[in-house]
Each structure stands twice: as structure tokens, then as C-alpha cells.
VEXLO-514647 format. One record per residue (C-alpha): residue number from 1; residue in three letters; x, y negated, z. Coordinates in nm, 3 decimals. Layout:
<pts>
- nr, rest, xx, yy, zz
- NUM, ala, X, Y, Z
...
</pts>
This chain:
<pts>
- nr, rest, xx, yy, zz
- 1, unk, 6.689, 0.606, 1.951
- 2, unk, 6.691, 0.703, 1.584
- 3, unk, 6.324, 0.803, 1.611
- 4, unk, 6.234, 0.464, 1.761
- 5, unk, 6.429, 0.285, 1.487
- 6, unk, 6.247, 0.485, 1.223
- 7, unk, 5.909, 0.396, 1.379
- 8, unk, 6.002, 0.028, 1.394
- 9, unk, 6.101, 0.034, 1.028
- 10, unk, 5.775, 0.200, 0.931
- 11, unk, 5.578, -0.053, 1.138
- 12, unk, 5.766, -0.342, 0.979
- 13, unk, 5.704, -0.200, 0.632
- 14, unk, 5.332, -0.156, 0.705
- 15, unk, 5.308, -0.513, 0.829
- 16, unk, 5.487, -0.635, 0.518
- 17, unk, 5.247, -0.440, 0.292
- 18, unk, 4.950, -0.581, 0.483
- 19, unk, 5.087, -0.934, 0.451
- 20, unk, 5.135, -0.890, 0.075
- 21, unk, 4.781, -0.755, 0.031
- 22, unk, 4.632, -1.039, 0.237
- 23, unk, 4.832, -1.295, 0.039
- 24, unk, 4.710, -1.149, -0.291
- 25, unk, 4.349, -1.147, -0.169
- 26, unk, 4.382, -1.507, -0.056
- 27, unk, 4.528, -1.615, -0.391
- 28, unk, 4.253, -1.428, -0.575
- 29, unk, 3.984, -1.594, -0.363
- 30, unk, 4.131, -1.939, -0.416
- 31, unk, 4.171, -1.898, -0.791
- 32, unk, 3.819, -1.762, -0.825
- 33, unk, 3.662, -2.030, -0.612
- 34, unk, 3.839, -2.319, -0.784
- 35, unk, 3.788, -2.198, -1.139
- 36, unk, 3.543, -2.391, -1.350
- 37, unk, 3.378, -2.321, -1.682
- 38, unk, 3.439, -2.555, -1.974
- 39, unk, 3.099, -2.690, -2.074
- 40, unk, 2.955, -2.819, -2.401
- 41, unk, 2.645, -3.032, -2.453
- 42, unk, 2.539, -2.848, -2.769
- 43, unk, 2.580, -2.495, -2.907
- 44, unk, 2.573, -2.379, -3.266
- 45, unk, 2.522, -2.004, -3.291
- 46, unk, 2.699, -2.009, -3.626
- 47, unk, 3.002, -2.167, -3.458
- 48, unk, 3.001, -1.928, -3.162
- 49, unk, 2.994, -1.626, -3.393
- 50, unk, 3.321, -1.740, -3.551
- 51, unk, 3.504, -1.819, -3.230
- 52, unk, 3.374, -2.179, -3.204
- 53, unk, 3.640, -2.276, -3.460
- 54, unk, 3.408, -2.519, -3.630
- 55, unk, 3.534, -2.877, -3.669
- 56, unk, 3.668, -2.805, -4.019
- 57, unk, 3.372, -2.584, -4.121
- 58, unk, 3.054, -2.768, -4.016
- 59, unk, 2.871, -2.924, -4.311
- 60, unk, 2.521, -3.007, -4.181
- 61, unk, 2.358, -3.220, -3.911
- 62, unk, 2.554, -3.031, -3.642
- 63, unk, 2.846, -3.251, -3.749
- 64, unk, 2.693, -3.499, -3.501
- 65, unk, 2.817, -3.268, -3.224
- 66, unk, 3.132, -3.116, -3.376
- 67, unk, 3.299, -3.358, -3.619
- 68, unk, 3.152, -3.692, -3.735
- 69, unk, 3.372, -3.693, -4.047
- 70, unk, 3.196, -3.378, -4.171
- 71, unk, 2.875, -3.579, -4.222
- 72, unk, 3.020, -3.655, -4.567
- 73, unk, 2.994, -3.281, -4.646
- 74, unk, 2.613, -3.285, -4.626
- 75, unk, 2.440, -3.213, -4.957
- 76, unk, 2.113, -3.381, -5.059
- 77, unk, 1.835, -3.510, -4.834
- 78, unk, 1.746, -3.285, -4.542
- 79, unk, 1.495, -3.276, -4.259
- 80, unk, 1.567, -3.024, -3.988
- 81, unk, 1.212, -2.988, -3.861
- 82, unk, 1.326, -2.776, -3.569
- 83, unk, 1.643, -2.602, -3.463
- 84, unk, 1.604, -2.396, -3.145
- 85, unk, 1.842, -2.162, -2.966
- 86, unk, 1.845, -1.959, -2.648
- 87, unk, 2.082, -1.719, -2.479
- 88, unk, 2.163, -1.510, -2.170
- 89, unk, 2.452, -1.311, -2.030
- 90, unk, 2.234, -1.001, -2.031
- 91, unk, 1.965, -0.848, -1.809
- 92, unk, 2.167, -0.947, -1.502
- 93, unk, 2.073, -1.312, -1.563
- 94, unk, 1.702, -1.230, -1.538
- 95, unk, 1.747, -1.024, -1.221
- 96, unk, 1.964, -1.286, -1.052
- 97, unk, 1.723, -1.565, -1.145
- 98, unk, 1.447, -1.386, -0.954
- 99, unk, 1.672, -1.375, -0.647
- 100, unk, 1.771, -1.740, -0.684
- 101, unk, 1.406, -1.848, -0.667
- 102, unk, 1.422, -1.778, -0.294
- 103, unk, 1.741, -1.973, -0.225
- 104, unk, 1.556, -2.274, -0.083
- 105, unk, 1.389, -2.052, 0.178
- 106, unk, 1.684, -1.833, 0.270
- 107, unk, 2.016, -1.980, 0.158
- 108, unk, 2.242, -1.741, 0.349
- 109, unk, 2.047, -1.430, 0.250
- 110, unk, 2.030, -1.525, -0.116
- 111, unk, 2.403, -1.607, -0.132
- 112, unk, 2.484, -1.267, 0.018
- 113, unk, 2.272, -1.087, -0.243
- 114, unk, 2.428, -1.286, -0.529
- 115, unk, 2.789, -1.232, -0.420
- 116, unk, 3.009, -1.117, -0.707
- 117, unk, 2.735, -1.172, -0.966
- 118, unk, 2.751, -1.407, -1.265
- 119, unk, 2.438, -1.567, -1.404
- 120, unk, 2.412, -1.777, -1.718
- 121, unk, 2.130, -1.896, -1.944
- 122, unk, 2.129, -2.163, -2.212
- 123, unk, 1.872, -2.313, -2.443
- 124, unk, 1.833, -2.611, -2.670
- 125, unk, 1.649, -2.772, -2.958
- 126, unk, 1.697, -3.054, -3.204
- 127, unk, 1.531, -3.227, -3.497
- 128, unk, 1.741, -3.422, -3.745
- 129, unk, 1.744, -3.621, -4.067
- 130, unk, 2.060, -3.604, -4.276
- 131, unk, 2.195, -3.729, -4.608
- 132, unk, 2.554, -3.741, -4.738
- 133, unk, 2.748, -3.956, -4.497
- 134, unk, 2.470, -4.014, -4.241
- 135, unk, 2.259, -3.824, -3.988
- 136, unk, 2.039, -3.893, -3.687
- 137, unk, 1.899, -3.645, -3.438
- 138, unk, 1.704, -3.608, -3.117
- 139, unk, 1.809, -3.313, -2.907
- 140, unk, 1.781, -3.136, -2.575
- 141, unk, 2.012, -2.879, -2.421
- 142, unk, 2.019, -2.688, -2.092
- 143, unk, 2.314, -2.491, -1.959
- 144, unk, 2.260, -2.310, -1.629
- 145, unk, 2.522, -2.084, -1.475
- 146, unk, 2.629, -1.984, -1.125
- 147, unk, 2.903, -1.769, -0.976
- 148, unk, 2.896, -1.667, -0.607
- 149, unk, 3.235, -1.559, -0.475
- 150, unk, 3.467, -1.523, -0.175
- 151, unk, 3.272, -1.332, 0.097
- 152, unk, 3.475, -1.454, 0.402
- 153, unk, 3.393, -1.814, 0.306
- 154, unk, 3.103, -1.796, 0.057
- 155, unk, 3.116, -2.041, -0.230
- 156, unk, 2.864, -2.120, -0.502
- 157, unk, 3.009, -2.258, -0.824
- 158, unk, 2.712, -2.396, -1.022
- 159, unk, 2.726, -2.520, -1.377
- 160, unk, 2.381, -2.668, -1.416
- 161, unk, 2.344, -2.935, -1.683
- 162, unk, 2.028, -3.049, -1.863
- 163, unk, 2.079, -3.308, -2.138
- 164, unk, 1.834, -3.476, -2.372
- 165, unk, 1.878, -3.779, -2.593
- 166, unk, 1.969, -3.894, -2.940
- 167, unk, 2.271, -3.918, -3.167
- 168, unk, 2.336, -4.118, -3.482
- 169, unk, 2.645, -4.110, -3.697
- 170, unk, 2.801, -4.196, -4.030
- 171, unk, 3.107, -4.102, -4.233
- 172, unk, 3.291, -4.293, -4.504
- 173, unk, 3.551, -4.166, -4.750
- 174, unk, 3.901, -4.311, -4.719
- 175, unk, 4.008, -4.119, -5.030
- 176, unk, 3.707, -3.993, -5.231
- 177, unk, 3.657, -3.615, -5.191
- 178, unk, 3.984, -3.587, -4.996
- 179, unk, 3.995, -3.792, -4.674
- 180, unk, 3.700, -3.898, -4.458
- 181, unk, 3.650, -4.069, -4.123
- 182, unk, 3.331, -4.067, -3.915
- 183, unk, 3.182, -4.206, -3.595
- 184, unk, 2.891, -4.087, -3.379
- 185, unk, 2.714, -4.275, -3.102
- 186, unk, 2.495, -4.093, -2.853
- 187, unk, 2.262, -4.169, -2.564
- 188, unk, 2.223, -3.886, -2.313
- 189, unk, 1.993, -3.845, -2.015
- 190, unk, 2.161, -3.590, -1.787
- 191, unk, 2.041, -3.398, -1.483
- 192, unk, 2.252, -3.149, -1.289
- 193, unk, 2.572, -3.075, -1.103
- 194, unk, 2.897, -2.881, -1.126
- 195, unk, 2.991, -2.948, -0.764
- 196, unk, 3.118, -2.638, -0.581
- 197, unk, 2.931, -2.565, -0.257
- 198, unk, 3.144, -2.399, 0.010
- 199, unk, 3.050, -2.218, 0.329
- 200, unk, 3.055, -2.530, 0.549
- 201, unk, 2.842, -2.723, 0.303
- 202, unk, 2.593, -2.440, 0.266
- 203, unk, 2.560, -2.404, 0.642
- 204, unk, 2.467, -2.772, 0.678
- 205, unk, 2.223, -2.779, 0.387
- 206, unk, 1.854, -2.716, 0.410
- 207, unk, 1.645, -2.622, 0.109
- 208, unk, 1.549, -2.979, 0.023
- 209, unk, 1.909, -3.108, 0.041
- 210, unk, 2.022, -2.825, -0.184
- 211, unk, 1.755, -2.915, -0.437
- 212, unk, 1.881, -3.275, -0.435
- 213, unk, 2.226, -3.153, -0.537
- 214, unk, 2.069, -3.017, -0.855
- 215, unk, 1.861, -3.332, -0.915
- 216, unk, 2.153, -3.565, -0.978
- 217, unk, 2.027, -3.775, -1.268
- 218, unk, 2.159, -4.055, -1.487
- 219, unk, 2.192, -4.201, -1.837
- 220, unk, 2.514, -4.234, -2.033
- 221, unk, 2.640, -4.358, -2.369
- 222, unk, 2.924, -4.195, -2.560
- 223, unk, 3.128, -4.220, -2.878
- 224, unk, 3.288, -3.947, -3.089
- 225, unk, 3.542, -4.006, -3.365
- 226, unk, 3.642, -3.762, -3.637
- 227, unk, 3.868, -3.741, -3.939
- 228, unk, 3.890, -3.478, -4.211
- 229, unk, 4.142, -3.416, -4.488
- 230, unk, 4.037, -3.167, -4.755
- 231, unk, 4.176, -3.057, -5.091
- 232, unk, 3.901, -2.948, -5.337
- 233, unk, 3.932, -2.636, -5.548
- 234, unk, 3.845, -2.264, -5.544
- 235, unk, 4.090, -2.237, -5.252
- 236, unk, 4.021, -2.543, -5.039
- 237, unk, 4.229, -2.615, -4.725
- 238, unk, 4.106, -2.865, -4.467
- 239, unk, 4.252, -3.027, -4.157
- 240, unk, 4.054, -3.219, -3.893
- 241, unk, 4.109, -3.437, -3.590
- 242, unk, 3.825, -3.506, -3.345
- 243, unk, 3.805, -3.713, -3.028
- 244, unk, 3.488, -3.648, -2.830
- 245, unk, 3.359, -3.869, -2.549
- 246, unk, 3.620, -4.138, -2.608
- 247, unk, 3.732, -4.275, -2.271
- 248, unk, 3.471, -4.048, -2.111
- 249, unk, 3.093, -4.053, -2.095
- 250, unk, 2.981, -4.155, -1.747
- 251, unk, 2.627, -4.158, -1.615
- 252, unk, 2.429, -4.395, -1.399
- 253, unk, 2.290, -4.288, -1.062
- 254, unk, 1.912, -4.263, -1.085
- 255, unk, 1.818, -3.983, -0.846
- 256, unk, 1.965, -3.720, -0.617
- 257, unk, 2.280, -3.740, -0.404
- 258, unk, 2.487, -3.910, -0.674
- 259, unk, 2.536, -3.933, -1.050
- 260, unk, 2.559, -3.617, -1.260
- 261, unk, 2.906, -3.508, -1.377
- 262, unk, 3.059, -3.712, -1.655
- 263, unk, 3.174, -3.570, -1.989
- 264, unk, 3.553, -3.575, -2.005
- 265, unk, 3.728, -3.680, -2.327
- 266, unk, 3.832, -3.393, -2.553
- 267, unk, 4.088, -3.401, -2.833
- 268, unk, 4.066, -3.131, -3.104
- 269, unk, 4.279, -3.040, -3.404
- 270, unk, 4.123, -2.794, -3.646
- 271, unk, 4.168, -2.640, -3.986
- 272, unk, 4.010, -2.405, -4.236
- 273, unk, 4.075, -2.241, -4.571
- 274, unk, 3.765, -2.199, -4.788
- 275, unk, 3.810, -1.933, -5.057
- 276, unk, 3.521, -1.943, -5.306
- 277, unk, 3.410, -1.694, -5.572
- 278, unk, 3.077, -1.663, -5.761
- 279, unk, 2.897, -1.450, -5.497
- 280, unk, 3.116, -1.481, -5.190
- 281, unk, 3.294, -1.744, -4.984
- 282, unk, 3.548, -1.650, -4.716
- 283, unk, 3.638, -1.917, -4.461
- 284, unk, 3.902, -1.854, -4.194
- 285, unk, 3.929, -2.138, -3.942
- 286, unk, 4.094, -2.249, -3.619
- 287, unk, 4.034, -2.514, -3.351
- 288, unk, 4.295, -2.613, -3.095
- 289, unk, 4.086, -2.781, -2.825
- 290, unk, 4.148, -2.984, -2.507
- 291, unk, 4.482, -3.114, -2.636
- 292, unk, 4.465, -3.403, -2.390
- 293, unk, 4.405, -3.183, -2.083
- 294, unk, 4.702, -3.034, -1.901
- 295, unk, 4.470, -2.865, -1.650
- 296, unk, 4.333, -2.627, -1.916
- 297, unk, 4.543, -2.315, -1.969
- 298, unk, 4.681, -2.265, -2.322
- 299, unk, 4.485, -1.949, -2.396
- 300, unk, 4.153, -2.125, -2.330
- 301, unk, 4.237, -2.391, -2.590
- 302, unk, 4.268, -2.153, -2.886
- 303, unk, 3.966, -2.076, -3.106
- 304, unk, 3.997, -1.859, -3.418
- 305, unk, 3.732, -1.730, -3.658
- 306, unk, 3.631, -1.628, -4.005
- 307, unk, 3.299, -1.641, -4.191
- 308, unk, 3.208, -1.428, -4.493
- 309, unk, 2.928, -1.604, -4.680
- 310, unk, 2.717, -1.379, -4.906
- 311, unk, 2.379, -1.440, -5.076
- 312, unk, 2.117, -1.439, -4.795
- 313, unk, 2.370, -1.305, -4.542
- 314, unk, 2.664, -1.439, -4.338
- 315, unk, 2.904, -1.229, -4.132
- 316, unk, 3.128, -1.381, -3.865
- 317, unk, 3.399, -1.272, -3.622
- 318, unk, 3.641, -1.465, -3.406
- 319, unk, 3.841, -1.518, -3.088
- 320, unk, 3.727, -1.759, -2.815
- 321, unk, 3.918, -1.812, -2.488
- 322, unk, 4.089, -1.476, -2.540
- 323, unk, 3.771, -1.274, -2.609
- 324, unk, 3.614, -1.147, -2.929
- 325, unk, 3.311, -1.309, -3.090
- 326, unk, 3.075, -1.180, -3.359
- 327, unk, 2.771, -1.312, -3.541
- 328, unk, 2.525, -1.264, -3.825
- 329, unk, 2.320, -1.519, -4.017
- 330, unk, 2.017, -1.457, -4.242
- 331, unk, 1.852, -1.701, -4.482
- 332, unk, 1.483, -1.683, -4.572
- 333, unk, 1.434, -1.985, -4.800
- 334, unk, 1.345, -2.266, -4.558
- 335, unk, 1.398, -2.054, -4.246
- 336, unk, 1.736, -1.950, -4.111
- 337, unk, 1.815, -1.709, -3.826
- 338, unk, 2.151, -1.662, -3.652
- 339, unk, 2.265, -1.439, -3.367
- 340, unk, 2.601, -1.428, -3.190
- 341, unk, 2.791, -1.283, -2.896
- 342, unk, 3.097, -1.437, -2.738
- 343, unk, 3.304, -1.426, -2.421
- 344, unk, 3.365, -1.712, -2.177
- 345, unk, 3.653, -1.719, -1.930
- 346, unk, 3.532, -1.806, -1.579
- 347, unk, 3.881, -1.792, -1.431
- 348, unk, 4.191, -1.997, -1.488
- 349, unk, 4.337, -1.800, -1.780
- 350, unk, 4.214, -1.556, -2.051
- 351, unk, 4.177, -1.198, -1.936
- 352, unk, 4.095, -1.287, -1.576
- 353, unk, 3.715, -1.294, -1.563
- 354, unk, 3.507, -1.258, -1.878
- 355, unk, 3.139, -1.343, -1.900
- 356, unk, 2.987, -1.183, -2.211
- 357, unk, 2.700, -1.388, -2.359
- 358, unk, 2.438, -1.352, -2.634
- 359, unk, 2.246, -1.615, -2.827
- 360, unk, 1.987, -1.642, -3.106
- 361, unk, 1.902, -1.949, -3.312
- 362, unk, 1.614, -2.026, -3.548
- 363, unk, 1.618, -2.323, -3.786
- 364, unk, 1.348, -2.457, -4.016
- 365, unk, 1.484, -2.711, -4.264
- 366, unk, 1.338, -2.887, -4.566
- 367, unk, 1.584, -3.028, -4.815
- 368, unk, 1.636, -3.126, -5.174
- 369, unk, 1.913, -3.274, -5.384
- 370, unk, 1.790, -3.543, -5.626
- 371, unk, 2.114, -3.521, -5.822
- 372, unk, 2.054, -3.150, -5.882
- 373, unk, 1.729, -3.217, -6.067
- 374, unk, 1.898, -3.470, -6.295
- 375, unk, 2.188, -3.242, -6.378
- 376, unk, 2.436, -3.423, -6.155
- 377, unk, 2.622, -3.329, -5.841
- 378, unk, 2.578, -3.452, -5.487
- 379, unk, 2.823, -3.709, -5.363
- 380, unk, 2.858, -3.511, -5.047
- 381, unk, 3.018, -3.218, -5.226
- 382, unk, 2.770, -2.971, -5.076
- 383, unk, 3.033, -2.840, -4.840
- 384, unk, 3.170, -2.624, -5.120
- 385, unk, 3.495, -2.615, -5.308
- 386, unk, 3.484, -2.775, -5.647
- 387, unk, 3.105, -2.807, -5.625
- 388, unk, 3.041, -2.437, -5.698
- 389, unk, 2.976, -2.341, -5.340
- 390, unk, 2.753, -2.645, -5.299
- 391, unk, 2.526, -2.532, -5.584
- 392, unk, 2.504, -2.182, -5.440
- 393, unk, 2.424, -2.318, -5.095
- 394, unk, 2.143, -2.532, -5.233
- 395, unk, 1.991, -2.219, -5.386
- 396, unk, 2.017, -2.052, -5.046
- 397, unk, 1.832, -2.347, -4.887
- 398, unk, 2.096, -2.373, -4.619
- 399, unk, 2.404, -2.562, -4.499
</pts>
């Protein structure tokens, strides 16, 4: 009797352990399948190197994408002839892309081979004209990523977005050299999808229907608003507030099975502290993003970084979605090169599922400051504290 009781207890305990394991596996599968990556419609390699903490730091035409108020920081007259970037999450992206080419012919077989793998590639280009308080740009950006998970019920989570269009913006000082407000309008032609495809959907799709999912196409118009408060001096603190895609940016339905995904509104508070000396500028910064979104976990909202600006060389480190970032920038007169690595969280919270990425950017820009030739100073402040950093940056032929 005692022996039978002991066996029953052991059997009950084994069943309990099995139930706990199955419950954990189920929760893991659900959290992995439902997780989504937070997407952007433009990348700056400089920003990514310093944790994407950039709304209080940007001082060139990229203010069109990060903070409209920072357009007032632009120095002189500038033509960004080309600004191109491209990145991958390593050799795995190239290998997986070769497999994915066959997905239209053998959906089930390709999904099985891609299970557990993460693939990402991004690229973009822009050309822009900018002066203090105003900029206009044409741009294109592609962001292609896919995660295949959950073997009992296979699921493909694509993040495939291709944008091209134009942006124009202006900034005006509320308090000269201290407080600025800016506005950017943009027209975007978008193709792509972020719709998760589960096992049932995949089973009912043929190759052509699957292609239509990725051909969702439409045109949308959006507005971004930004404000910046900055105290000039050798130690110059700055605070920013940005609202991107006010309301949200929706897209018309032009092709495919429906319109492409809309851009959700994003509220950002940022800050920086620019410490300037004759041959070096150190700029720690932070961005607290997605303030208006309760569905984004706290750790994914925090962006921290620092940039050390030396003659011809910039060094950057930071923290983005709980993972380290690093970057280097080099200036060769009119040509600028930047590289960066950063981590993206593909799960619900930092530390769950990192995707390590790498990007390079090359920029060719022609610029001059008419005030400099006449012994004056640019009204835009040159992005430097007290004007000193602005003069040094003009000599570097950069931001």
C-alpha cells in the first residue's frame, strides 16, 4: 500500500512537472509569435552608434526625420548630394535570403528551413538642401526583416517596408538661441506588410497570394512637430519634445490585398549636454521614446548615448532597447563615413531576444557659410555651444 502511494505521488509529480514545462513552452511560443519589432522610416548611422538618442543632438538635414526644431541648428548653406546607408544582421541574413528566394515555390519547406532564424537587411538614400531654419529632402528607405518561429504552428513575422518620398520642414525661434519650434510635412509612398502569417494562413496561401501580401501599396501624408530648449555656453544643456506622425500616417490602398501598415504616432522627450573645448566636444544624450504607447515595455523606450567629437574622428557608444551600441565616424573634407552596430529587441522586453545589426553610411555634402567669409557668425549657431563648436565643425566640413 505504501509502495503504491509512493508510485502515485511520483506519477502526480511527473505529471505536474510536464504540465509546467508545457505551459512554459506555450507561453514562450505565444510571446515569440506575437512580438513585433519597432520600425523607423529612416536610419542615421551616427544616431544608432550613440544609442539612437538623437533628438537633442541632430544638427543637419536629418532633423527632418528626428526633430524639426533642430533645423535651426543648421549652419550655412548645404547640399547633401547623396547620403546612402546599408546594413545587415550578419552573414546569416545573406544565407537566409537565398533560402527565401524559393518560398513561392515551396512555402512549407522554406518555412521549415528558416525556423528559429532571424533575417534583417536595411538600406536607404537621400538628397537634401538645408539652410538655418529650413530643409527639404527626397529619400528612400527599405527595411526587410523576418522571424520564423513556433514549430508546432509555424508563424512568419515579416517586417517588410519600402518607403520613398519627400519631406520639407522649417523651424522658427521662440526665444533667439534658446527656444525653437519646428514642423515637417512628408509625403510617403509605402509598399510592404507587417502582418503575421500563421500556420493556417500559410497552408491556404499559394505563391502568388503570398507575394500579394508583400505588395500592399499606398500613399500617405504625415506631420511631425518638434520643440527644443537650449542654453548656449561651453557647457550647453538641451531638452527636446517631438511628436512624430501626428494622429497617425495612414496609406491609401493602391495594390495588393490591402493598404500597407500605417505609421503610429510617437511621442519623444530627449536631452543632451554638450561640453565643448578647443579640440574636443563630448555630448551625452538620452531619448525617452514611445511615451504615448502603453503596449511598449519600459526598457524598449530608453535610449542612452554619448559622442566624443575629435578633429576628423567621432567615437560613439550607447544603450538601445537594453543592448549596447557603438560607432565611429570619419571626415574627409566633403566626404563623411560612419559605421555602427546596435541591438534590436525582437521580443516583448529587453534581454529576451536580441538581433545584433551592423550598418555603414557614406555622405557627400557641399556647404559653405556666407557669414564666415565676412567675419560674422551663422544665425543657426552651427550646432555648437557659444559658436566655437560651429566654427570647428565648418572646418571639418560636417554637421
